[in-house]
C-alpha positions in Angstrom: 60.2 -15.4 -0.4 57.7 -16.2 2.1 53.7 -16.1 3.1 53.3 -12.3 1.8 51.1 -11.4 4.8 54.5 -10.9 7.1 54.9 -7.7 6.0 51.6 -6.9 7.3 52.6 -3.4 9.2 49.2 -2.3 10.9 46.8 -4.0 12.4 44.6 -1.7 13.8 45.4 -2.8 17.7 47.5 -1.2 20.4 50.7 -2.5 21.2 52.3 -3.2 24.3 52.9 0.3 26.4 50.3 1.9 25.1 51.7 2.4 21.6 50.0 2.2 18.3 51.6 1.2 14.8 53.3 4.0 12.7 54.0 5.6 15.9 56.4 4.1 18.5 60.2 3.0 18.9 58.5 -0.7 18.4 57.6 -0.1 15.2 61.0 1.7 14.3 62.5 -1.9 15.3 60.1 -3.7 13.2 60.9 -2.0 10.1 64.2 -2.5 10.6 64.1 -5.5 11.3 61.7 -5.8 7.9 64.2 -4.2 5.9 67.1 -6.4 7.4 64.8 -9.9 6.4 64.5 -8.2 3.1 68.1 -7.8 2.6 68.9 -10.9 3.4 66.1 -12.9 1.5 66.2 -11.3 -2.0 70.7 -10.3 -1.5 72.2 -10.6 -5.6 68.7 -10.9 -6.8 67.9 -8.6 -9.5 65.1 -5.5 -9.2 63.0 -7.3 -11.0 64.0 -10.9 -9.9 62.4 -9.0 -6.5 59.2 -7.8 -8.1 58.4 -11.1 -9.6 59.0 -13.1 -6.8 56.6 -9.9 -5.2 54.3 -10.3 -8.0 54.0 -14.5 -7.7 53.5 -14.0 -3.8 50.9 -11.7 -3.9 48.4 -13.6 -7.0 48.9 -16.5 -5.2 47.8 -15.1 -1.8 44.7 -13.4 -3.5 43.9 -16.4 -5.4 44.1 -18.6 -2.0 42.1 -15.4 -0.2 44.4 -15.3 1.9 45.8 -11.7 0.9 43.6 -8.9 1.2 43.5 -5.1 0.1 44.3 -4.3 3.3 47.1 -6.7 3.3 48.9 -5.6 0.1 47.7 -1.8 1.4 50.1 -2.7 5.0 53.0 -3.8 2.7 53.0 -0.6 0.4 53.3 1.1 3.8 55.8 -0.7 5.3 57.8 -0.7 2.4 57.8 2.2 0.5 59.6 4.7 2.8 62.4 2.3 1.6 62.3 3.3 -1.7 63.8 6.0 -3.9 60.9 7.8 -5.9 60.6 6.0 -8.9 60.6 2.5 -7.3 57.9 3.7 -4.6 55.7 4.8 -7.9 56.9 1.4 -9.5 55.6 -0.1 -6.5 52.0 1.4 -6.3 51.9 0.7 -9.8 51.7 -2.6 -9.2 50.0 -2.7 -5.8 47.0 -0.8 -8.6 47.4 -4.5 -10.4 47.1 -6.5 -6.9 44.2 -5.3 -5.7 42.6 -5.6 -9.0 42.8 -9.5 -9.4 
């Protein structure tokens, strides 16, 4: 799957053109690129396999000290809009679990 931190959505810095993350065309383009990358990486895998891969990467990052709760929140804010309500709730449960590691 790659490094979990690659899903970071909001670094708090202004982007070129004075746009802040979360509000401009560049952010929308990044989200679309992320969606395409995720779709390609997980093509043919079940929901359970995808969830396991996310959890495994996040747990490793937390153990290594390379993944912060802010990174996990950024991942959630990036991925959640791509999910339906049931899957979004499931992701929120996983996020809560990971943040408590």
